A tleap script that builds the chain and sets N, CA, C and O, in Angstrom:
source leaprc.protein.ff14SB
mol = sequence {
  NMET PRO PHE VAL ARG PHE THR GLY PHE GLU
  LYS ASN VAL VAL GLU ALA VAL ALA PRO ALA
  ILE VAL GLU GLU MET ALA ALA ILE ALA ASN
  ILE PRO GLN GLU ILE VAL LYS ILE GLU LEU
  LEU HIE VAL GLU LYS ILE THR ASN SER PRO
  GLN SER VAL GLU ILE TYR MET PHE PRO ARG
  GLU GLN GLU LYS HIE ASP ALA ILE ALA LYS
  MET ILE ASP GLY HIE LEU LYS ARG GLN GLY
  PHE ASP ARG VAL HIE ILE PHE PHE VAL LEU
  LEU GLN HIE SER LEU TYR TYR LYS GLU GLY
  MET PRO LEU SER GLY ILE PRO ARG LYS THR
  VAL PRO GLU CALA
}
set mol.1.N position { 105.059 107.473 118.942 }
set mol.1.CA position { 104.277 108.618 119.347 }
set mol.1.C position { 105.234 108.981 120.541 }
set mol.1.O position { 105.788 108.238 121.351 }
set mol.2.N position { 105.261 110.333 120.407 }
set mol.2.CA position { 104.276 111.467 120.188 }
set mol.2.C position { 104.520 111.640 118.753 }
set mol.2.O position { 105.470 111.248 118.075 }
set mol.3.N position { 103.405 112.349 118.403 }
set mol.3.CA position { 103.340 112.540 116.772 }
set mol.3.C position { 103.333 114.192 116.697 }
set mol.3.O position { 102.500 114.921 117.236 }
set mol.4.N position { 104.298 114.547 116.016 }
set mol.4.CA position { 104.189 116.806 115.763 }
set mol.4.C position { 104.328 116.585 114.711 }
set mol.4.O position { 105.005 115.865 113.977 }
set mol.5.N position { 103.139 117.742 114.653 }
set mol.5.CA position { 102.482 117.779 112.994 }
set mol.5.C position { 102.541 119.326 112.618 }
set mol.5.O position { 101.955 120.253 113.176 }
set mol.6.N position { 103.310 119.357 111.644 }
set mol.6.CA position { 103.643 120.864 111.308 }
set mol.6.C position { 102.289 121.051 110.104 }
set mol.6.O position { 101.942 120.127 109.368 }
set mol.7.N position { 101.774 122.161 110.101 }
set mol.7.CA position { 100.923 122.485 109.201 }
set mol.7.C position { 101.083 124.043 108.519 }
set mol.7.O position { 101.687 124.744 109.331 }
set mol.8.N position { 100.760 124.750 107.376 }
set mol.8.CA position { 101.277 125.826 106.554 }
set mol.8.C position { 102.969 126.066 106.326 }
set mol.8.O position { 103.425 127.181 106.073 }
set mol.9.N position { 103.928 124.677 106.476 }
set mol.9.CA position { 105.094 124.956 106.142 }
set mol.9.C position { 105.698 124.126 105.147 }
set mol.9.O position { 105.357 123.006 104.765 }
set mol.10.N position { 106.638 124.842 104.792 }
set mol.10.CA position { 107.558 124.177 103.539 }
set mol.10.C position { 108.270 123.642 103.763 }
set mol.10.O position { 109.244 124.062 104.387 }
set mol.11.N position { 108.096 122.184 103.271 }
set mol.11.CA position { 109.218 120.978 103.878 }
set mol.11.C position { 110.450 121.099 104.205 }
set mol.11.O position { 110.804 120.372 105.133 }
set mol.12.N position { 111.348 121.884 103.683 }
set mol.12.CA position { 112.476 122.288 104.276 }
set mol.12.C position { 112.922 122.799 105.182 }
set mol.12.O position { 114.092 122.861 105.559 }
set mol.13.N position { 111.556 123.404 105.806 }
set mol.13.CA position { 112.065 124.427 107.044 }
set mol.13.C position { 111.740 123.437 107.991 }
set mol.13.O position { 112.320 123.508 109.075 }
set mol.14.N position { 110.604 122.160 107.727 }
set mol.14.CA position { 110.197 121.166 108.726 }
set mol.14.C position { 111.260 120.062 108.782 }
set mol.14.O position { 111.357 119.344 109.777 }
set mol.15.N position { 111.939 119.946 107.868 }
set mol.15.CA position { 113.349 119.392 107.544 }
set mol.15.C position { 114.615 119.755 108.464 }
set mol.15.O position { 115.534 119.018 108.825 }
set mol.16.N position { 114.451 120.724 108.657 }
set mol.16.CA position { 115.713 122.051 109.235 }
set mol.16.C position { 115.878 121.560 110.980 }
set mol.16.O position { 116.895 121.208 111.577 }
set mol.17.N position { 114.565 121.688 111.445 }
set mol.17.CA position { 114.039 122.134 112.889 }
set mol.17.C position { 113.898 120.571 113.279 }
set mol.17.O position { 113.825 120.250 114.465 }
set mol.18.N position { 113.861 119.563 112.196 }
set mol.18.CA position { 113.181 118.152 112.662 }
set mol.18.C position { 114.033 117.494 113.765 }
set mol.18.O position { 113.567 117.051 114.814 }
set mol.19.N position { 115.552 117.476 113.353 }
set mol.19.CA position { 116.623 116.499 114.428 }
set mol.19.C position { 116.314 117.285 115.812 }
set mol.19.O position { 115.798 116.753 116.795 }
set mol.20.N position { 116.673 118.491 115.733 }
set mol.20.CA position { 116.764 119.307 117.049 }
set mol.20.C position { 115.398 118.950 117.998 }
set mol.20.O position { 115.561 118.850 119.214 }
set mol.21.N position { 114.197 118.783 117.473 }
set mol.21.CA position { 112.972 118.960 118.114 }
set mol.21.C position { 112.710 117.577 118.765 }
set mol.21.O position { 112.271 117.361 119.894 }
set mol.22.N position { 113.183 116.423 117.525 }
set mol.22.CA position { 113.225 115.304 118.099 }
set mol.22.C position { 114.296 114.642 119.165 }
set mol.22.O position { 113.988 113.650 119.824 }
set mol.23.N position { 115.294 115.141 119.247 }
set mol.23.CA position { 116.211 115.107 120.383 }
set mol.23.C position { 115.537 115.606 121.766 }
set mol.23.O position { 115.211 114.949 122.755 }
set mol.24.N position { 115.447 116.892 121.520 }
set mol.24.CA position { 115.293 117.621 122.974 }
set mol.24.C position { 114.085 117.646 123.274 }
set mol.24.O position { 113.890 118.080 124.409 }
set mol.25.N position { 112.553 117.147 122.320 }
set mol.25.CA position { 111.363 116.901 123.206 }
set mol.25.C position { 111.512 115.472 123.569 }
set mol.25.O position { 110.480 114.982 124.027 }
set mol.26.N position { 112.985 114.325 123.445 }
set mol.26.CA position { 113.011 113.257 123.420 }
set mol.26.C position { 113.029 113.507 125.330 }
set mol.26.O position { 112.272 113.190 126.248 }
set mol.27.N position { 114.308 114.221 125.216 }
set mol.27.CA position { 114.745 114.397 126.605 }
set mol.27.C position { 114.006 114.794 127.501 }
set mol.27.O position { 113.929 114.314 128.632 }
set mol.28.N position { 113.189 116.023 126.912 }
set mol.28.CA position { 112.194 116.882 128.097 }
set mol.28.C position { 110.832 115.538 128.529 }
set mol.28.O position { 110.201 115.401 129.577 }
set mol.29.N position { 110.799 115.080 127.793 }
set mol.29.CA position { 109.585 113.939 127.747 }
set mol.29.C position { 110.018 112.559 128.443 }
set mol.29.O position { 109.205 111.705 128.799 }
set mol.30.N position { 111.355 112.460 128.582 }
set mol.30.CA position { 111.858 111.174 128.970 }
set mol.30.C position { 111.785 109.651 127.720 }
set mol.30.O position { 111.750 108.488 128.121 }
set mol.31.N position { 111.779 109.900 126.790 }
set mol.31.CA position { 111.228 108.751 125.817 }
set mol.31.C position { 112.461 108.800 125.010 }
set mol.31.O position { 113.390 109.607 124.963 }
set mol.32.N position { 112.188 107.651 124.360 }
set mol.32.CA position { 113.394 107.388 123.516 }
set mol.32.C position { 113.149 107.975 122.181 }
set mol.32.O position { 112.026 107.720 121.744 }
set mol.33.N position { 113.999 108.781 121.326 }
set mol.33.CA position { 113.614 109.828 120.256 }
set mol.33.C position { 113.536 108.690 119.100 }
set mol.33.O position { 113.859 109.194 118.025 }
set mol.34.N position { 113.196 107.261 118.977 }
set mol.34.CA position { 113.157 106.733 117.803 }
set mol.34.C position { 111.528 107.080 118.155 }
set mol.34.O position { 111.214 107.755 117.174 }
set mol.35.N position { 110.615 107.010 118.808 }
set mol.35.CA position { 109.376 107.100 119.074 }
set mol.35.C position { 108.812 108.315 118.623 }
set mol.35.O position { 107.594 108.413 118.469 }
set mol.36.N position { 109.501 109.141 118.424 }
set mol.36.CA position { 109.451 110.735 118.064 }
set mol.36.C position { 108.908 110.826 116.679 }
set mol.36.O position { 109.577 110.284 115.799 }
set mol.37.N position { 107.680 111.492 116.308 }
set mol.37.CA position { 107.090 110.817 114.916 }
set mol.37.C position { 107.001 112.338 114.539 }
set mol.37.O position { 106.130 112.915 115.190 }
set mol.38.N position { 107.868 113.350 113.410 }
set mol.38.CA position { 107.667 114.117 112.831 }
set mol.38.C position { 107.338 114.373 111.184 }
set mol.38.O position { 107.925 114.252 110.109 }
set mol.39.N position { 105.753 114.891 111.793 }
set mol.39.CA position { 105.018 114.838 109.907 }
set mol.39.C position { 104.552 116.311 109.649 }
set mol.39.O position { 104.174 116.938 110.639 }
set mol.40.N position { 104.537 116.895 108.506 }
set mol.40.CA position { 104.154 117.767 107.408 }
set mol.40.C position { 102.726 117.998 106.771 }
set mol.40.O position { 102.508 117.904 105.563 }
set mol.41.N position { 101.996 118.240 107.509 }
set mol.41.CA position { 100.596 117.837 106.975 }
set mol.41.C position { 100.250 119.112 105.962 }
set mol.41.O position { 100.483 120.288 106.240 }
set mol.42.N position { 99.617 118.609 104.671 }
set mol.42.CA position { 99.125 119.248 103.659 }
set mol.42.C position { 97.579 119.734 103.463 }
set mol.42.O position { 96.750 119.271 102.680 }
set mol.43.N position { 97.453 120.624 104.246 }
set mol.43.CA position { 95.801 121.204 104.063 }
set mol.43.C position { 95.524 122.082 102.833 }
set mol.43.O position { 96.469 122.398 102.111 }
set mol.44.N position { 94.335 122.473 102.573 }
set mol.44.CA position { 93.677 123.332 102.023 }
set mol.44.C position { 92.947 124.123 102.038 }
set mol.44.O position { 91.778 123.883 101.738 }
set mol.45.N position { 93.447 125.619 102.467 }
set mol.45.CA position { 92.994 126.545 103.442 }
set mol.45.C position { 92.088 127.043 102.895 }
set mol.45.O position { 92.173 127.329 101.701 }
set mol.46.N position { 90.636 127.355 103.839 }
set mol.46.CA position { 89.619 127.374 103.281 }
set mol.46.C position { 89.201 128.890 103.647 }
set mol.46.O position { 88.547 129.665 102.949 }
set mol.47.N position { 89.655 129.069 104.703 }
set mol.47.CA position { 89.822 130.302 105.470 }
set mol.47.C position { 90.865 130.770 106.009 }
set mol.47.O position { 91.620 129.808 106.147 }
set mol.48.N position { 91.452 131.879 106.475 }
set mol.48.CA position { 92.468 132.163 107.105 }
set mol.48.C position { 92.761 131.631 108.036 }
set mol.48.O position { 92.040 131.854 109.008 }
set mol.49.N position { 93.845 130.752 108.211 }
set mol.49.CA position { 94.351 129.904 109.204 }
set mol.49.C position { 95.752 130.268 109.395 }
set mol.49.O position { 96.339 130.941 108.548 }
set mol.50.N position { 96.437 129.773 110.683 }
set mol.50.CA position { 97.532 130.309 111.219 }
set mol.50.C position { 98.180 129.119 111.015 }
set mol.50.O position { 97.519 128.081 111.054 }
set mol.51.N position { 99.678 129.080 110.746 }
set mol.51.CA position { 100.516 128.116 110.883 }
set mol.51.C position { 100.586 127.643 112.109 }
set mol.51.O position { 100.390 128.397 113.063 }
set mol.52.N position { 100.922 126.117 112.307 }
set mol.52.CA position { 100.542 125.618 113.600 }
set mol.52.C position { 101.397 124.537 113.747 }
set mol.52.O position { 102.022 124.111 112.775 }
set mol.53.N position { 101.528 123.901 115.167 }
set mol.53.CA position { 102.164 122.621 115.588 }
set mol.53.C position { 101.096 122.036 116.077 }
set mol.53.O position { 100.406 122.628 116.907 }
set mol.54.N position { 100.796 120.815 115.655 }
set mol.54.CA position { 100.112 120.116 116.638 }
set mol.54.C position { 100.360 118.886 117.293 }
set mol.54.O position { 100.539 117.800 116.741 }
set mol.55.N position { 100.360 119.190 118.815 }
set mol.55.CA position { 101.494 117.330 119.132 }
set mol.55.C position { 100.636 116.564 119.878 }
set mol.55.O position { 100.186 116.911 120.970 }
set mol.56.N position { 100.391 115.497 119.301 }
set mol.56.CA position { 99.695 114.377 119.735 }
set mol.56.C position { 100.514 113.393 120.857 }
set mol.56.O position { 101.451 112.683 120.493 }
set mol.57.N position { 100.029 113.441 122.304 }
set mol.57.CA position { 100.832 112.753 123.107 }
set mol.57.C position { 100.136 112.734 124.094 }
set mol.57.O position { 99.137 113.408 124.343 }
set mol.58.N position { 100.751 111.786 124.824 }
set mol.58.CA position { 100.287 111.264 126.555 }
set mol.58.C position { 100.431 112.184 127.154 }
set mol.58.O position { 101.289 112.973 126.759 }
set mol.59.N position { 99.391 112.609 128.801 }
set mol.59.CA position { 99.399 113.548 129.331 }
set mol.59.C position { 101.053 113.483 130.116 }
set mol.59.O position { 101.621 112.438 130.437 }
set mol.60.N position { 101.723 115.209 130.346 }
set mol.60.CA position { 102.569 115.113 131.034 }
set mol.60.C position { 102.349 115.987 132.577 }
set mol.60.O position { 101.267 116.115 133.150 }
set mol.61.N position { 103.825 116.587 133.102 }
set mol.61.CA position { 103.214 117.415 134.050 }
set mol.61.C position { 103.364 118.646 133.161 }
set mol.61.O position { 104.204 118.713 132.263 }
set mol.62.N position { 102.378 119.752 133.506 }
set mol.62.CA position { 102.070 120.792 133.135 }
set mol.62.C position { 103.634 121.614 132.796 }
set mol.62.O position { 103.595 122.655 132.141 }
set mol.63.N position { 104.701 121.182 133.186 }
set mol.63.CA position { 105.874 122.214 133.294 }
set mol.63.C position { 106.472 121.328 131.890 }
set mol.63.O position { 107.405 122.003 131.457 }
set mol.64.N position { 106.330 120.349 131.210 }
set mol.64.CA position { 106.878 119.233 130.374 }
set mol.64.C position { 106.442 119.837 129.146 }
set mol.64.O position { 107.077 120.255 128.178 }
set mol.65.N position { 104.944 119.777 129.459 }
set mol.65.CA position { 104.038 120.367 127.857 }
set mol.65.C position { 105.144 121.616 127.255 }
set mol.65.O position { 105.792 121.623 126.209 }
set mol.66.N position { 105.050 122.914 128.655 }
set mol.66.CA position { 105.268 124.355 128.601 }
set mol.66.C position { 106.751 124.310 128.327 }
set mol.66.O position { 107.108 125.353 127.779 }
set mol.67.N position { 107.745 123.447 128.525 }
set mol.67.CA position { 108.681 123.450 128.148 }
set mol.67.C position { 108.797 122.585 126.401 }
set mol.67.O position { 109.654 122.919 125.584 }
set mol.68.N position { 108.146 121.893 126.234 }
set mol.68.CA position { 108.159 121.390 124.710 }
set mol.68.C position { 107.643 122.351 124.168 }
set mol.68.O position { 108.247 122.517 123.108 }
set mol.69.N position { 106.638 123.304 124.316 }
set mol.69.CA position { 105.993 124.309 123.467 }
set mol.69.C position { 107.242 125.238 123.333 }
set mol.69.O position { 107.557 125.698 122.236 }
set mol.70.N position { 107.877 125.479 124.359 }
set mol.70.CA position { 108.723 126.968 124.318 }
set mol.70.C position { 109.825 126.192 123.220 }
set mol.70.O position { 110.209 126.767 122.202 }
set mol.71.N position { 110.210 124.974 123.547 }
set mol.71.CA position { 111.225 124.577 122.672 }
set mol.71.C position { 111.327 124.497 121.028 }
set mol.71.O position { 112.308 124.520 120.284 }
set mol.72.N position { 109.755 124.383 120.734 }
set mol.72.CA position { 109.440 124.346 119.507 }
set mol.72.C position { 109.524 125.623 118.846 }
set mol.72.O position { 110.202 125.808 117.835 }
set mol.73.N position { 108.592 126.809 119.622 }
set mol.73.CA position { 108.583 127.962 119.165 }
set mol.73.C position { 110.205 128.587 119.214 }
set mol.73.O position { 110.686 129.259 118.302 }
set mol.74.N position { 110.693 128.332 120.068 }
set mol.74.CA position { 111.838 128.781 120.313 }
set mol.74.C position { 113.097 128.308 118.094 }
set mol.74.O position { 113.949 128.929 117.459 }
set mol.75.N position { 112.571 127.346 117.954 }
set mol.75.CA position { 113.300 126.732 117.047 }
set mol.75.C position { 112.535 127.295 116.000 }
set mol.75.O position { 113.301 127.664 115.110 }
set mol.76.N position { 111.422 127.505 115.743 }
set mol.76.CA position { 110.491 127.983 114.448 }
set mol.76.C position { 110.881 129.477 114.469 }
set mol.76.O position { 111.165 130.034 113.408 }
set mol.77.N position { 110.902 130.103 115.573 }
set mol.77.CA position { 111.509 131.946 115.913 }
set mol.77.C position { 112.754 131.748 115.006 }
set mol.77.O position { 112.669 132.096 113.828 }
set mol.78.N position { 113.839 131.240 115.456 }
set mol.78.CA position { 115.091 130.871 114.677 }
set mol.78.C position { 115.116 130.941 113.394 }
set mol.78.O position { 115.893 131.679 112.788 }
set mol.79.N position { 114.119 130.046 112.745 }
set mol.79.CA position { 113.715 130.339 111.217 }
set mol.79.C position { 112.987 131.548 110.761 }
set mol.79.O position { 113.075 131.902 109.586 }
set mol.80.N position { 112.315 132.162 111.571 }
set mol.80.CA position { 111.719 133.603 111.001 }
set mol.80.C position { 110.129 133.335 111.246 }
set mol.80.O position { 109.387 134.160 110.712 }
set mol.81.N position { 109.533 132.316 111.966 }
set mol.81.CA position { 108.576 132.076 112.121 }
set mol.81.C position { 108.626 132.346 113.421 }
set mol.81.O position { 109.299 131.726 114.244 }
set mol.82.N position { 107.453 133.880 113.771 }
set mol.82.CA position { 107.354 133.995 115.416 }
set mol.82.C position { 105.811 134.049 115.699 }
set mol.82.O position { 105.494 134.282 116.865 }
set mol.83.N position { 104.704 133.842 114.674 }
set mol.83.CA position { 103.220 133.570 115.063 }
set mol.83.C position { 102.950 132.441 114.836 }
set mol.83.O position { 101.995 132.209 114.095 }
set mol.84.N position { 103.563 131.579 115.296 }
set mol.84.CA position { 102.862 129.884 114.943 }
set mol.84.C position { 102.276 129.384 116.256 }
set mol.84.O position { 102.943 129.481 117.286 }
set mol.85.N position { 100.832 128.755 116.263 }
set mol.85.CA position { 100.395 128.696 116.958 }
set mol.85.C position { 100.810 127.019 117.497 }
set mol.85.O position { 100.899 126.144 116.636 }
set mol.86.N position { 101.012 126.730 118.768 }
set mol.86.CA position { 101.168 125.673 119.468 }
set mol.86.C position { 100.148 125.224 120.107 }
set mol.86.O position { 99.524 125.909 120.917 }
set mol.87.N position { 99.787 123.678 119.727 }
set mol.87.CA position { 98.530 123.205 120.764 }
set mol.87.C position { 99.206 121.365 121.251 }
set mol.87.O position { 100.208 120.846 120.759 }
set mol.88.N position { 98.498 120.881 122.067 }
set mol.88.CA position { 98.554 119.726 122.374 }
set mol.88.C position { 97.433 119.173 122.240 }
set mol.88.O position { 96.524 119.877 122.679 }
set mol.89.N position { 96.980 117.811 121.644 }
set mol.89.CA position { 96.187 117.187 121.663 }
set mol.89.C position { 96.679 115.811 122.636 }
set mol.89.O position { 97.554 114.976 122.405 }
set mol.90.N position { 95.692 115.956 123.867 }
set mol.90.CA position { 96.165 114.960 124.879 }
set mol.90.C position { 95.306 113.425 124.694 }
set mol.90.O position { 94.119 113.487 124.374 }
set mol.91.N position { 95.984 112.009 124.917 }
set mol.91.CA position { 95.696 111.085 124.340 }
set mol.91.C position { 95.319 110.177 125.427 }
set mol.91.O position { 96.014 110.482 126.396 }
set mol.92.N position { 94.561 109.231 125.705 }
set mol.92.CA position { 94.604 108.301 126.637 }
set mol.92.C position { 95.240 107.060 126.603 }
set mol.92.O position { 95.356 106.478 125.525 }
set mol.93.N position { 95.594 106.659 127.461 }
set mol.93.CA position { 96.572 105.148 126.823 }
set mol.93.C position { 95.247 104.484 126.715 }
set mol.93.O position { 95.111 104.054 125.570 }
set mol.94.N position { 94.278 104.250 127.423 }
set mol.94.CA position { 92.873 103.225 127.236 }
set mol.94.C position { 92.726 103.062 126.089 }
set mol.94.O position { 92.998 101.955 125.626 }
set mol.95.N position { 92.256 104.085 125.257 }
set mol.95.CA position { 92.046 104.791 123.966 }
set mol.95.C position { 92.924 104.713 122.902 }
set mol.95.O position { 92.520 104.891 121.753 }
set mol.96.N position { 94.410 104.396 123.225 }
set mol.96.CA position { 95.379 104.447 122.201 }
set mol.96.C position { 95.642 103.122 121.921 }
set mol.96.O position { 96.010 102.467 122.895 }
set mol.97.N position { 95.528 102.335 120.496 }
set mol.97.CA position { 95.488 100.991 120.475 }
set mol.97.C position { 97.010 100.620 119.342 }
set mol.97.O position { 97.355 101.069 118.249 }
set mol.98.N position { 97.451 99.854 120.047 }
set mol.98.CA position { 98.593 99.330 118.672 }
set mol.98.C position { 98.611 97.840 118.664 }
set mol.98.O position { 98.758 97.135 119.663 }
set mol.99.N position { 98.441 97.415 117.391 }
set mol.99.CA position { 98.253 96.014 116.973 }
set mol.99.C position { 97.018 95.604 117.524 }
set mol.99.O position { 96.924 94.446 117.932 }
set mol.100.N position { 95.955 96.459 117.606 }
set mol.100.CA position { 94.930 96.214 118.290 }
set mol.100.C position { 94.480 95.955 119.407 }
set mol.100.O position { 93.406 95.390 119.611 }
set mol.101.N position { 95.472 96.448 120.472 }
set mol.101.CA position { 95.722 96.336 121.716 }
set mol.101.C position { 95.870 97.556 122.716 }
set mol.101.O position { 97.050 97.902 122.657 }
set mol.102.N position { 95.264 98.256 123.497 }
set mol.102.CA position { 95.575 99.199 124.156 }
set mol.102.C position { 96.752 99.274 124.893 }
set mol.102.O position { 97.254 98.364 125.553 }
set mol.103.N position { 97.237 100.603 124.720 }
set mol.103.CA position { 98.879 100.592 125.579 }
set mol.103.C position { 98.574 100.866 126.859 }
set mol.103.O position { 97.752 101.621 127.378 }
set mol.104.N position { 99.605 99.915 127.394 }
set mol.104.CA position { 99.481 99.905 129.153 }
set mol.104.C position { 100.135 101.097 129.651 }
set mol.104.O position { 99.820 101.451 130.787 }
set mol.105.N position { 101.206 101.957 128.849 }
set mol.105.CA position { 102.065 102.997 129.911 }
set mol.105.C position { 102.687 103.677 128.837 }
set mol.105.O position { 102.390 103.208 127.738 }
set mol.106.N position { 103.499 104.691 128.824 }
set mol.106.CA position { 104.280 105.389 128.479 }
set mol.106.C position { 105.555 105.021 127.884 }
set mol.106.O position { 106.457 105.225 128.696 }
set mol.107.N position { 105.876 104.668 127.044 }
set mol.107.CA position { 107.215 104.076 126.791 }
set mol.107.C position { 108.870 105.099 127.267 }
set mol.107.O position { 109.175 106.003 126.489 }
set mol.108.N position { 109.588 104.905 128.247 }
set mol.108.CA position { 110.576 105.785 128.844 }
set mol.108.C position { 111.848 105.331 128.260 }
set mol.108.O position { 112.235 104.206 127.944 }
set mol.109.N position { 112.324 106.333 128.205 }
set mol.109.CA position { 113.870 105.742 128.307 }
set mol.109.C position { 114.697 104.822 129.126 }
set mol.109.O position { 114.713 104.971 130.348 }
set mol.110.N position { 115.330 103.958 128.602 }
set mol.110.CA position { 115.941 102.884 129.196 }
set mol.110.C position { 117.272 102.909 129.606 }
set mol.110.O position { 117.953 102.674 128.608 }
set mol.111.N position { 118.075 103.101 130.718 }
set mol.111.CA position { 119.414 103.203 130.942 }
set mol.111.C position { 119.919 101.776 130.834 }
set mol.111.O position { 119.405 100.865 131.483 }
set mol.112.N position { 121.017 101.587 129.935 }
set mol.112.CA position { 121.809 100.941 129.372 }
set mol.112.C position { 122.248 100.182 130.865 }
set mol.112.O position { 122.570 100.986 131.740 }
set mol.113.N position { 122.282 99.124 131.142 }
set mol.113.CA position { 123.233 97.946 132.402 }
set mol.113.C position { 124.659 98.464 132.053 }
set mol.113.O position { 125.026 98.929 130.974 }
set mol.114.N position { 125.370 98.290 133.166 }
set mol.114.CA position { 126.827 98.700 133.033 }
set mol.114.C position { 127.858 97.461 133.217 }
set mol.114.O position { 129.072 97.650 133.134 }
savepdb mol mol.pdb
quit
């Protein structure tokens, strides 16, 4: 958690941007890189739909959401994609379950003891 889900992209594009997105998103959100999940969704278009990036995560300060969206947009623009829709689906701790138990908080990066 968080989940970053790409729709309408080729796998090689997502694989190319994934390492940088994981690293930068973890830094912006102050979370361990290991919990950032990147997924490529395969959908069948019925009507015209844009390329998109859905970000499922717990709420943060608006500035952090803005920085994450801008960062992802920048990586995709450098790959030649300049009209991507990026949006957040904000989750609640009390309604997110792991092993049948609701989460009690947002995992944070820990600083190793010296």
